[in-house]
N, C-alpha and C positions, 0 to 999 in steps of 0.2 A: 264733245264726245266723252262718255263716261269711261273710267278705268275700272272695269268689272272685277279684275283681280284685287284691286285695292278695296273696293266696296265689299267683296266677299270676305276678305281678310278682316275687315272691320266688323262685319256681322259675326264672323267666327269668334273673334276676341270678345265681343259683347256677350255672346251666348255662353262661352266658357266662363266668363267672369260672373254672370248671373246664375247659371245653373250647374257649373262644373263642381266636381268632387275629386279629391285626390285618390288615385288608384296606383298600385304597383304592377308594372308590366314586365313579364319575364319571357324573353325569346326562348324557344324550346326546339330542339332537333332530336328526332328519334326517341322522344319521351324524356330527354334529359335537358336541364337548363343549360343554356350557353350564354356566356357574357354576364354582365352585371344587370340586375333588375333596375328599372327606371321608374321613378315616381312621375306620373303625368296627371293631367286633368282630364276627366271624362264626364260626359253628360249621361246620366242614368235615365233610360226611357221609362215613361209611366206604364203601369200595368193596369189591367182591368181590376175592378173592385174585388172580384172573386179570387184573383191571384195576388192581391195586395197583402203586404205584411212587411216585416222588417227586412227579410231577405228571402228570395225564392231560389229554387234549385236551377232556374233558368232566368237569366237577365239579359238585357240588351243595353249596350252603351254606344255612344259616339265618341270617337277620338280624333285628334288631329294627327294624321300620319307623320307630319314633319316633327312631332315631339318624340318620335321613336327612331332608333338607329336604322331600322329596316321597316318596310311596309308590314303591317300586322298579318300574321299567318294562322290558319287553323292549327290547333295543337299548342299554341303559345299559352301561357298562364297569366291570369289577372287575379290579383289579391285585392279584395275590397269588402267592406262591411263585415269584416271578421271571417271571411270565407275565401277559399281559393277556387277559381273557375278555370275551365279549359275553354279557349277560344274555339267556337264552331265556325259557321259560315261568316265570311267577311265580305261586306258589300262595298263596292267602289265608292270613292268620295262623292258626296252630294254636291249641290251647287255652291255650298259654302266651304268645301274642302274637307268635310268630316267623313270618316269611314265609319260604318255601322258594324258592330261586332255582336254576334250572338254568343252568350256565355252559358256553359253548363257547369254546375258545381262538381268539384272533385270531392269524393268522399273521404279520401285519405291520401297521404303522400305516396302510398303504394299503388294507387290507381293509375292505370295507363290511359292516356287520352284516346 
């Protein structure tokens, strides 16, 4: 009998090693950062050619929730590719344990999520 949790963890680790990029994750409550930011590895999702470019105002990433102190929440911040983003919808972990996060660019530090 297969140990699916071990297989899933192995696939997760292989995907992160092959496709992962460092991002800084900052938990936020009430529009203000709480705790220390954490550097984690995320997989940036591909975009359609019409949307492609260095950085878009909307991005999607997959993260391993176990890399964070708490499960990702809408309103948290992610800094990557020279921009800061606000986490939008968060989808539950997939078969490999990765949560998918929709990100929207913050225009300035004064923007409220």
